[in-house]
Structure formats: C-alpha cells, structure tokens
C-alpha positions as a Markdown table, in Angstrom:
| # | Residue | x | y | z |
|---|---|---|---|---|
| 1 | Met | 90.6 | 210.6 | 130.5 |
| 2 | Lys | 94.0 | 209.5 | 131.9 |
| 3 | Trp | 93.7 | 206.0 | 130.3 |
| 4 | Met | 93.2 | 207.7 | 126.9 |
| 5 | Ile | 96.4 | 209.7 | 127.3 |
| 6 | Ala | 98.3 | 206.7 | 128.6 |
| 7 | Val | 97.2 | 204.5 | 125.6 |
| 8 | Leu | 98.4 | 207.2 | 123.2 |
| 9 | Val | 101.8 | 207.9 | 124.6 |
| 10 | Trp | 104.6 | 208.5 | 122.2 |
| 11 | Gly | 106.7 | 205.6 | 121.0 |
| 12 | Met | 110.4 | 205.7 | 120.3 |
| 13 | Cys | 110.0 | 204.9 | 116.6 |
| 14 | Leu | 109.0 | 207.4 | 114.0 |
| 15 | Ser | 106.7 | 206.3 | 111.2 |
| 16 | Cys | 107.1 | 207.0 | 107.5 |
| 17 | Phe | 103.8 | 208.8 | 107.3 |
| 18 | Ser | 103.8 | 212.5 | 106.4 |
| 19 | Ala | 103.3 | 214.9 | 109.3 |
| 20 | Glu | 100.4 | 216.4 | 107.3 |
| 21 | Asp | 98.4 | 213.3 | 108.0 |
| 22 | Tyr | 98.3 | 214.2 | 111.7 |
| 23 | Arg | 96.7 | 217.1 | 113.6 |
| 24 | Ile | 96.4 | 218.3 | 117.2 |
| 25 | Phe | 93.3 | 217.0 | 119.1 |
| 26 | Thr | 92.1 | 218.4 | 122.4 |
| 27 | Asp | 90.1 | 216.4 | 125.0 |
| 28 | Arg | 87.5 | 218.0 | 127.2 |
| 29 | Glu | 90.0 | 218.7 | 129.9 |
| 30 | Gly | 92.2 | 220.7 | 127.6 |
| 31 | Arg | 94.9 | 218.1 | 127.1 |
| 32 | Val | 96.3 | 217.6 | 123.6 |
| 33 | Ile | 97.5 | 214.7 | 121.5 |
| 34 | Glu | 98.8 | 214.5 | 117.9 |
| 35 | Ala | 97.1 | 211.9 | 115.9 |
| 36 | Lys | 95.1 | 211.1 | 112.7 |
| 37 | Val | 91.6 | 209.6 | 112.4 |
| 38 | Val | 91.5 | 206.0 | 111.0 |
| 39 | Arg | 87.9 | 205.1 | 111.4 |
| 40 | Phe | 84.7 | 206.5 | 112.8 |
| 41 | Asp | 81.5 | 204.5 | 113.5 |
| 42 | Pro | 78.6 | 206.9 | 113.8 |
| 43 | Arg | 76.3 | 204.3 | 115.3 |
| 44 | Ser | 78.5 | 203.4 | 118.2 |
| 45 | Gly | 80.1 | 206.8 | 118.5 |
| 46 | Lys | 83.6 | 205.2 | 118.6 |
| 47 | Val | 86.6 | 206.6 | 116.8 |
| 48 | Thr | 89.9 | 204.9 | 116.0 |
| 49 | Ile | 92.8 | 207.2 | 116.0 |
| 50 | Glu | 96.5 | 206.6 | 115.3 |
| 51 | Arg | 99.6 | 208.3 | 116.5 |
| 52 | Asp | 102.6 | 208.6 | 114.1 |
| 53 | Asn | 104.2 | 205.6 | 115.9 |
| 54 | Arg | 101.4 | 203.6 | 114.4 |
| 55 | Arg | 99.9 | 202.8 | 117.8 |
| 56 | Lys | 96.1 | 202.9 | 117.6 |
| 57 | Ala | 93.3 | 203.3 | 120.1 |
| 58 | Thr | 89.5 | 203.2 | 119.8 |
| 59 | Val | 87.8 | 205.7 | 122.1 |
| 60 | Ser | 84.4 | 207.5 | 122.4 |
| 61 | Ile | 84.2 | 210.6 | 120.2 |
| 62 | Thr | 82.7 | 212.4 | 123.2 |
| 63 | Ile | 86.1 | 212.7 | 125.0 |
| 64 | Phe | 87.1 | 215.2 | 122.4 |
| 65 | Ser | 86.2 | 218.9 | 122.1 |
| 66 | Glu | 83.1 | 219.9 | 120.1 |
| 67 | Ala | 85.3 | 221.3 | 117.3 |
| 68 | Asp | 87.3 | 218.0 | 117.1 |
| 69 | Gln | 84.1 | 215.9 | 117.2 |
| 70 | Thr | 82.8 | 217.9 | 114.2 |
| 71 | Tyr | 86.2 | 217.5 | 112.4 |
| 72 | Ile | 86.1 | 213.7 | 113.0 |
| 73 | Lys | 82.6 | 213.2 | 111.7 |
| 74 | Glu | 83.2 | 215.4 | 108.6 |
| 75 | Ser | 86.6 | 214.2 | 107.6 |
| 76 | Leu | 85.8 | 210.5 | 107.8 |
| 77 | Leu | 82.3 | 210.7 | 106.4 |
| 78 | Ser | 83.4 | 212.7 | 103.4 |
| 79 | Gln | 86.4 | 210.4 | 102.7 |
| 80 | Asp | 84.2 | 207.3 | 102.9 |
| 81 | Phe | 81.5 | 208.9 | 100.9 |
| 82 | Met | 83.8 | 209.8 | 98.0 |
| 83 | Ser | 85.5 | 206.4 | 98.1 |
| 84 | Asn | 84.2 | 203.8 | 95.7 |
| 85 | Ser | 85.5 | 201.0 | 98.0 |
| 86 | Lys | 83.4 | 202.5 | 100.9 |
| 87 | Leu | 80.3 | 203.3 | 98.9 |
| 88 | Arg | 79.7 | 201.6 | 95.5 |
| 89 | Ile | 77.1 | 203.2 | 93.3 |
| 90 | Ser | 75.7 | 201.4 | 90.2 |
| 91 | Ile | 72.9 | 201.9 | 87.8 |
| 92 | Thr | 70.8 | 199.3 | 86.0 |
| 93 | Lys | 68.2 | 199.8 | 83.3 |
| 94 | Lys | 65.0 | 197.9 | 83.7 |
| 95 | Lys | 62.2 | 197.2 | 81.1 |
| 96 | Gly | 58.6 | 196.5 | 81.8 |
| 97 | Lys | 56.0 | 194.9 | 79.6 |
| 98 | Ala | 54.8 | 196.9 | 76.7 |
| 99 | Pro | 51.0 | 197.4 | 76.7 |
| 100 | Asp | 48.9 | 197.6 | 73.5 |
| 101 | Gly | 48.9 | 200.9 | 71.6 |
| 102 | Asp | 46.1 | 202.7 | 69.8 |
| 103 | Asn | 45.4 | 205.7 | 67.6 |
| 104 | Gly | 48.4 | 205.1 | 65.4 |
| 105 | Gln | 50.8 | 204.6 | 68.3 |
| 106 | Ser | 52.6 | 201.5 | 69.4 |
| 107 | Arg | 53.7 | 201.7 | 73.1 |
| 108 | Lys | 57.2 | 200.3 | 73.6 |
| 109 | Ser | 58.4 | 198.6 | 76.8 |
| 110 | Pro | 58.4 | 201.2 | 79.5 |
| 111 | Cys | 61.8 | 201.8 | 81.2 |
| 112 | His | 63.1 | 202.8 | 84.6 |
| 113 | Tyr | 66.5 | 202.7 | 86.3 |
| 114 | Glu | 67.5 | 201.1 | 89.6 |
| 115 | Ile | 70.1 | 203.0 | 91.5 |
| 116 | Arg | 72.0 | 200.6 | 93.8 |
| 117 | Leu | 74.0 | 201.9 | 96.8 |
| 118 | Met | 76.2 | 199.5 | 98.6 |
| 119 | Pro | 78.2 | 200.7 | 101.7 |
| 120 | Ser | 81.1 | 198.7 | 103.0 |
| 121 | Lys | 80.7 | 196.5 | 106.1 |
| 122 | Glu | 82.3 | 199.3 | 108.2 |
| 123 | Thr | 80.5 | 202.3 | 107.0 |
| 124 | Ser | 77.0 | 203.7 | 107.4 |
| 125 | Phe | 75.6 | 206.9 | 106.0 |
| 126 | Glu | 72.7 | 209.0 | 107.2 |
| 127 | Ala | 70.4 | 211.3 | 105.1 |
| 128 | Ile | 71.9 | 210.7 | 101.7 |
| 129 | Arg | 70.1 | 212.6 | 98.9 |
| 130 | Ile | 69.7 | 211.5 | 95.3 |
| 131 | Glu | 68.9 | 213.7 | 92.3 |
| 132 | Tyr | 68.7 | 212.3 | 88.7 |
| 133 | Cys | 67.9 | 213.3 | 85.1 |
| 134 | Met | 66.7 | 210.9 | 82.5 |
| 135 | Tyr | 67.1 | 211.9 | 78.9 |
| 136 | Ile | 64.4 | 210.9 | 76.3 |
| 137 | Gln | 65.1 | 211.5 | 72.6 |
| 138 | Thr | 62.4 | 211.5 | 70.0 |
| 139 | Thr | 63.4 | 211.0 | 66.3 |
| 140 | Arg | 61.0 | 212.1 | 63.6 |
| 141 | Lys | 60.7 | 211.3 | 59.9 |
| 142 | Arg | 59.7 | 214.8 | 59.3 |
| 143 | Gly | 60.9 | 217.8 | 61.4 |
| 144 | Ala | 63.6 | 218.1 | 64.0 |
| 145 | Asp | 64.4 | 215.6 | 66.6 |
| 146 | Ser | 63.7 | 216.6 | 70.2 |
| 147 | Leu | 65.1 | 215.9 | 73.7 |
| 148 | Ser | 63.1 | 215.9 | 76.9 |
| 149 | Ile | 64.4 | 215.5 | 80.4 |
| 150 | Arg | 62.6 | 213.9 | 83.4 |
| 151 | Ser | 64.1 | 214.9 | 86.7 |
| 152 | Gly | 63.5 | 213.2 | 90.1 |
| 153 | His | 64.8 | 212.9 | 93.6 |
| 154 | Met | 65.0 | 210.7 | 96.7 |
| 155 | Asp | 65.5 | 212.3 | 100.1 |
| 156 | Ser | 66.7 | 211.0 | 103.5 |
| 157 | Val | 68.1 | 207.7 | 102.2 |
| 158 | His | 69.8 | 205.9 | 105.1 |
| 159 | Leu | 72.4 | 203.3 | 104.4 |
| 160 | Val | 73.3 | 200.7 | 107.0 |
| 161 | Ala | 76.8 | 199.2 | 107.0 |
| 162 | Gly | 77.1 | 196.2 | 104.7 |
| 163 | Thr | 73.5 | 196.5 | 103.5 |
| 164 | Gly | 72.7 | 197.5 | 100.0 |
| 165 | Arg | 69.8 | 199.6 | 99.0 |
| 166 | Val | 68.0 | 200.0 | 95.7 |
| 167 | Glu | 66.1 | 203.2 | 94.7 |
| 168 | Lys | 63.9 | 203.2 | 91.6 |
| 169 | Thr | 63.4 | 206.1 | 89.3 |
| 170 | Lys | 60.2 | 207.2 | 87.7 |
| 171 | Glu | 59.0 | 204.9 | 84.8 |
| 172 | Ile | 59.3 | 206.3 | 81.3 |
| 173 | Glu | 56.8 | 205.5 | 78.6 |
| 174 | Leu | 58.2 | 205.1 | 75.1 |
| 175 | Phe | 56.3 | 205.2 | 71.8 |
| 176 | Arg | 56.5 | 204.6 | 68.1 |
| 177 | Thr | 54.0 | 206.6 | 66.0 |
| 178 | Tyr | 52.8 | 205.4 | 62.6 |
| 179 | Gln | 50.9 | 207.0 | 59.7 |
| 180 | Gly | 48.5 | 204.7 | 57.9 |
| 181 | Ile | 48.5 | 204.6 | 54.1 |
| 182 | Asp | 45.4 | 203.5 | 52.2 |
| 183 | Asn | 46.7 | 201.4 | 49.3 |
| 184 | Gly | 43.3 | 201.4 | 47.5 |
| 185 | Pro | 40.4 | 199.0 | 47.0 |
| 186 | Gly | 41.3 | 195.4 | 47.8 |
| 187 | Gln | 44.7 | 196.3 | 49.2 |
| 188 | Ser | 45.6 | 196.1 | 52.9 |
| 189 | Met | 46.5 | 199.2 | 54.8 |
| 190 | Ser | 50.3 | 199.9 | 55.2 |
| 191 | Tyr | 52.0 | 201.9 | 57.9 |
| 192 | Leu | 55.1 | 204.1 | 57.9 |
| 193 | Lys | 56.9 | 205.0 | 61.1 |
| 194 | Glu | 56.7 | 208.7 | 61.7 |
| 195 | Ser | 58.5 | 209.0 | 65.1 |
| 196 | Glu | 60.0 | 207.0 | 67.9 |
| 197 | Ser | 61.2 | 207.8 | 71.4 |
| 198 | Tyr | 64.3 | 206.4 | 73.0 |
| 199 | Leu | 65.6 | 206.5 | 76.6 |
| 200 | Lys | 69.2 | 207.7 | 76.0 |
| 201 | Gly | 70.4 | 207.4 | 79.6 |
| 202 | Ile | 70.5 | 208.7 | 83.1 |
| 203 | Arg | 72.7 | 211.1 | 85.1 |
| 204 | Val | 72.6 | 210.6 | 88.9 |
| 205 | Arg | 74.0 | 212.9 | 91.6 |
| 206 | Val | 74.3 | 211.5 | 95.1 |
| 207 | Tyr | 74.8 | 214.1 | 98.0 |
| 208 | Leu | 76.0 | 213.8 | 101.5 |
| 209 | Lys | 75.6 | 216.6 | 104.0 |
| 210 | Thr | 78.0 | 216.6 | 107.0 |
| 211 | Pro | 77.1 | 217.5 | 110.5 |
| 212 | Gly | 79.0 | 220.8 | 110.0 |
| 213 | Gly | 76.7 | 221.7 | 107.1 |
| 214 | His | 79.2 | 220.9 | 104.2 |
| 215 | Glu | 77.9 | 219.1 | 101.2 |
| 216 | Phe | 79.7 | 216.6 | 99.0 |
| 217 | Met | 78.5 | 215.2 | 95.7 |
| 218 | Arg | 79.2 | 212.2 | 93.6 |
| 219 | Glu | 78.0 | 211.8 | 90.0 |
| 220 | Ile | 77.5 | 208.7 | 87.9 |
| 221 | Cys | 76.1 | 208.4 | 84.4 |
| 222 | Glu | 74.8 | 205.5 | 82.3 |
| 223 | Pro | 76.3 | 205.4 | 79.8 |
| 224 | Ala | 79.4 | 207.1 | 81.1 |
| 225 | Ser | 79.7 | 209.4 | 78.0 |
| 226 | Leu | 76.3 | 211.0 | 78.8 |
| 227 | Ala | 77.7 | 213.9 | 80.9 |
| 228 | Lys | 79.5 | 215.3 | 77.8 |
| 229 | Lys | 76.3 | 215.2 | 75.6 |
| 230 | Tyr | 73.5 | 216.5 | 77.8 |
| 231 | Glu | 73.1 | 219.3 | 80.4 |
| 232 | Trp | 72.0 | 218.7 | 84.0 |
| 233 | Lys | 68.5 | 219.9 | 84.8 |
| 234 | Glu | 67.5 | 220.6 | 88.4 |
| 235 | Ser | 64.4 | 219.0 | 89.8 |
| 236 | Ser | 61.9 | 221.3 | 91.4 |
| 237 | Ala | 62.9 | 220.1 | 94.9 |
| 238 | Glu | 66.6 | 220.7 | 94.1 |
| 239 | Arg | 65.8 | 224.2 | 92.9 |
| 240 | Asn | 63.7 | 225.1 | 95.9 |
| 241 | Arg | 66.5 | 223.8 | 98.2 |
| 242 | Arg | 69.1 | 225.9 | 96.5 |
| 243 | Arg | 67.0 | 229.0 | 96.7 |
| 244 | Ser | 66.3 | 228.4 | 100.4 |
| 245 | Asn | 70.0 | 227.9 | 101.2 |
| 246 | Ala | 70.8 | 231.2 | 99.4 |
| 247 | Arg | 68.6 | 233.2 | 101.6 |
C-alpha cells in the first residue's frame, strides 16, 4: 500500500482541471487520496488514476474500498459506453434473394439489418443487451395503409477490446399483391398491383448494466428521422424484464 501512496504524492504545481473532476478515494487501510479515474481495464483489473498535478499511476482496483471499486467500474464503463469514440454502433440494411411468388403474390427480396458494435482498442464491455424494432408499412390501392412492427432482442453480448461484433436481426419477408384481370377471349391476362409492403427502417436500443445495477441506454435509428415518426414497441423479453424489475 505504501508504494501506492508514495507514487501519488502531491506535486507543487496545480493543474488547470476543475476540482469537480476529482474525488476522495480510500484504500483498504483507510488512507485517502484525491484523484480522478482516467482508465479502467475490467479484464486486468487495473485502474489508471490521476492527481490534479497530472501525475498518473496504474494500480489494481482491489487496493480501494468496495464502494470506490464500484464507483470506478460504473463511472468509466458508463462514460465509455456513451462515447461514440469508445463504442461505435452502426446499422446496415441487407437484402436476400427473392423467391418465386404464387397465388397473386410476388415475393420481394427479404431484408434484415446488421447491427455492428465496435469497441475501441482500450475498452471491453460485458453483458450488453440489444433491443430493436423494425417497421413494415403496407400500402394498398384500396383501403387504408397499415404499419406493423417486428421486435427482437439479443442478450449477453460480450465485446472484446478492439474487436467488432455483428448481430443480425430477424429476416423480414416483403410482398407485392396483384389482382388478375381477364381481358376477354384471345387477350392475355393483365395484373394490377393491389398492395405492397416496405421495410421503412429500424430503431435499436443498446443497454449496459453496471456492477452497481444502474442501466444506461443508447439509441440509434436507420434512417435517423425514424424516431420522430414511429413509436417504440417493447419485445416480450423486454416487457417481462421490466415487470420483473418492478416487483
């Protein structure tokens, strides 16, 4: 313990950082230092802390009190999770091959989305949860248009530092429906489009639960304007989880 205190002794120069960036940490022997957390590696259990003279040291998180260990894990994980430079999230629409249709239907190319999560080289995340809603609109020649929502989720997604991961959504089948018109003897049959379905976009929520039980959420939409047009719909897993937490 003594070496930790010795490394973090006060310098004579004051830094330009605000005092609000720093807090009091207590080690397991009850000694205190004033510092801020710069980096935490959950795999090695090492935390880099900085005093306000800008002197840094990397130590094991286990030298701190239980309360400080929880603070370190939560503060850095939540900051990294909410930072696009620490965790990039992108969505790409993918199309499959359209099969043959029948009974007056033409099956369009089925679609799904790939959700790519790319942590930085310094940051890993455990037990990420993903929820998504895909919006399918059907337009009709007669009658009102309709909107359907397909929800889904991925649980316990682990992200290794510097290693991207791709999660795929459910595949959505899309159709065009035709009405055949008999043009009389000697004339070929003609067809009029009655309805057609479109995949309008996806809304994704990515969740991180910290060791202390707090949950943080990031949302991304493709296209970006989607959130203003359509409501979020819980998946059954998300609804059951919320009810269980409320008990």
